[in-house]
N, C-alpha and C positions, 0 to 999 in steps of 0.2 A: 793933426789933432784927433781925427777920427780913429786913427790907429792907436793913439794913446788911450782913448776911452774904451776901445775894444779890448785892449790888453788889461785895463783896470777891471772891466766886467768879467773877463776870464779869470782874473785873480780872485775876485770876490765871489764868483759862482761856486757853490758847494761842489767839491770834488772829493769823492770818497777815497780815491787813491792818495791824494795829497794829505787828507786828514789822517789816514792810516799811517802814512810815513811820518807825519808830525807826531802822532801818538807814540809810534815806535821810537822816535828820536828822544822824546821826553822820558819814556820808560828807560831807555838806555842811559841817559844822563843821570836819572835818579839812582839807577843801580850803581853807576860809577861813583857817584857821590857817597853812597852808602858804603861802598868798599873802601873809599878813602877814610871815612870815619872809623871803620873797623880796623883798618891798618894802623891808624894813629893810636887807637886804643891798645892794640897789640904792642906797639913800640913803647908807649907810656907804661904799660904793665911790666914789661921787661926792665925798664929803668927803675921802677919802684922796687922790684925784687933785688936787683943787682946793686943799686947805688944808694937807695934811701931806706932800706929795711929797718935799720937801727932807729932812725928818726920816726918812722911810721909807727913802730911798736910803742913809742912814747906818746904819739899824737896821730890818730888815724886820719885826721883831716889832711895831713901832708900827702896822702896817697890819692887825693881826689882828682878825677878827670871825668868828663862827660862824653858819652857816646849816644846812649838812648835815655839815660836818666834825666829827670828834670833839673837836678843840681849835679853835684860831683860824686854821687853815690856809686856810679859804675867803677870808679877807681878804688874806692874803699872795698867794695864787694870783691873785685878782682884780686886785690892784694890778699884779702882774708882767705879766699878759697884756694889760693896758691900757697899761702904760708901755713895754714892749718892742715892737720891730718884728717882728711875727709875721704872716707871710703865709698859711701853711697852718694853719688853725684846727682842728687835730686833736689828740686826746689819747689816751693809753693808760694804764690803771691796772690793776695786778695786786693780788689779794688783797682784793676789794671786799666779800666776804661777801654780804649781801642787798642791798647798795648804798643802804641808807637812811642810813647814817652813812659817808660817803665823801668824799674830797677833790675829786672831779671832778663831783659831782652838780650843784652850783651852777653850775659851768662849762657843764654841759649845758643846764640849764633856763633859766639867765639869759642866757647868751651864745650858745646854740644852736650849740655846737661839735659836730663829728663825733667820736664816741668809740668806743673798743674797751675793754671791761672783761673781766677774766679772773678766775675763781675756781675752786678745786679741787673745790667742792661742786656736784653736779648740782641738789640741792634749792635752793641759793642762786640759781643761774642761772635755774632754772625760775621762781622767785619774781619775779625781775627781768623775765622775759619776759611775765609776767602783768600787769605794771604798765602803765599808760597811757603812761609815758615811752618804752616800747619801740616804740610806733607814732607817738608825737607828735614824736620826735626821731630823729636819725640815730645810733642807738646799736646796737652789736653786742655781745651778751653771750655769752661763750664759757666752757664748762666745760673746764678743763685744769689739771693739776698741773704748773706750769711748772718747767723746770730749764735748765741751761746748754745741754743738747743739743737741746731742742725749741723754745726761745724764738724763734729767728729764723724758723723755719718757721711757727710759730703766728701771729706778727705779720704776716708777708707773705701768708699764706694768706687773710687777711681784708682785704687791699688797703691796708695801711699800710706805706709805704716812704718813704725819703728824709727830707727836712726835715719835722718835725711840731712842733707848739707845745709839748707837754708830755708827759713820761713820769713816772709815779709808781710806784715799786716798794716794795711793803709785803707781803712774804710770810713774815715772821717766821723767816727761816732763811738761804737762799742768796742773799740780796739782792746782796751783793758779786759773787758768781760769775755771777749772771744778768746784772747790768749789764755786767760785763766781757765777757760773751759776745755782747751785742747789737751787731749790725753793720748791720741792715737799715734802721734809722731813726736819724736824727741830731736828737734833740729840742733845742729851744732852751732849755727849762727841764727840769731833772731834779730830782725829789724822791726822796730815798732814805731809808728808815727806817734809823736807826742805833741801836746798843745803847749807851746812855750809861753803863751799868754797867761797860763795858770801859775807861772813862776817856778822857782826852784825849791821853795820850802813848804808849799801847800800839797798835802797828800790827797789830791782831788781827782775824781773822774766824773763823767756825767752819770746820773742815775741810769740803771739799766732799763732799756726799752727796746724790745726786739725789732721794732719798726722805726727806730730812730732815724730821722733825716735831718742833716745838719742845717739846711736852710729853713726848713719848717720849724725846727726847734727854736731858732732865733734868727731874725733877718740879718743880723750882723755877720753871720758865718764864723763867729769867734767862739761860739759855745759848742764844744765838741771834744771828744777824746779824753786823754788822760794827761796828768802832769808827769814830769820826769821823776818826781819822788815816788809817786804811786807805781809807775812802771818799774823803777829800781827795786822797790819792795817786793813786787810780784815776781820779778826775775830772780831775786835772791831765794825766794821760797821754792822756785822751780829748779834751782841749781845752776843759775847763770850769773856771770859777772858782767858788770857794765864797763864798756871800754871806750865810750865817748859818743859824740853826736856829729852829724855832718855840719859843715860850716854855715849852712842856711837855717839851721835850728828847727828842723822838723822831723828828723829821723834819729832815733837812738839805737845804738848797737850793743848787743849782748852776745857773749860766747859761753857755751856750756863749760862749766868749771873744770871738768875732766879733760877738756881739749884746749885749754887756754894757751899752753905752749909759749910762755914768756911774755905774752901781752900784759900790759899793766892795768889791773883793775882800778877803777875810779869810783869815788863817791859822787853823788849828784852835783854837789857844788863844783867839783873839779871838772866834770864833763859837760855840764849844762851849757847850751848855747841859746841865747835869745834870738828869735827869728827877726830878720830885718824886713821881710816882705810885708806889704800892707794890703791885705785882701778884704778888709772890712767893708761892709755895705750899709746903706741906710734902708729905711722901710720900703722905699721905692726900688731897691735893688741897685742903686748907684754906688760906685766906689767912693769911700770917704777918706781913704789914705791915712787913717789915724795910726799912730805908732806908739811903741814902748808901753808905759804904764797906762796911757789913755785907753788902750784896748781892753784892759781889765775893767776900767770904769764903764765901758760900753755894755758890759754884761753884768754889772752890779745888781744884786738882788736875785739872780737866778740860782736855782738849786743845784748843788753838787753833792756827791757822796764822798765823805771822808774815809779813805780806805784804812786809816790807822785806828780811828775811833769806831768805825762801823756805823756812823750816824750821818744823817742828812744835815747840811748847813747851807748857807747862802753866800754867794760871792759878795765881798764887801771890803 
């Protein structure tokens, strides 16, 4: 019995050598799992191009797969960048948080594109800079709370100008106003987060506030961003065609009209997807799980800007 307890004490006693070996094993396992994810993504990418391209050109959702993206956007992006004629292989993504769950990470590590990522949290950007991807790839990570006034200077400051491959805007707020303001780059692909709670026929976006914070604006977390119709109108004035949304109903895809190459342009009714996720909260911050039209009722009476009339109105 004494030998048993001696062995147990030895096992429980801190041993820096054992801890180091354990950390090394965990790191190795994590790297192996990541390589498996990337390999699966490569395989699915080839299948999309070789077997399903005709179907995908009619409905981009058929290309979806997930490696690093929150939903199936890795597949859509990978198909588009391989199908379209893109010379300048550069991307910009806003609102990346720690960049582990992001729509351009697979583009970075699989296709070796040059990238600029921006987030308003210094902690998030510092975490990215500590990762191996910061020296393994041509990635610039910047801490900035972007708005319509600073976005062009922020982009051009880090050497991104003119034609680029892809721009992804996901800032849970002034998405419409920031894209409207961008002039220094002309992306071939634009991914814009939209608020499906606003519906398909309302030309709405939040009123512009350079310091907009989604949770502070309304506790429900449902009052943010732009409707698909307002995004569609803005895209059209900038020379882009709408080609569809992801299956989860939060990202809309636009391709510059001179680069469309057989992709089918859609109107908002054809391409709109109502989101299925339920992220609404009550005044105490607890999830309420309300769905469908009940989400719009939760923000009834709040002000929105009608992008067609140019006037303020209220949700109702």
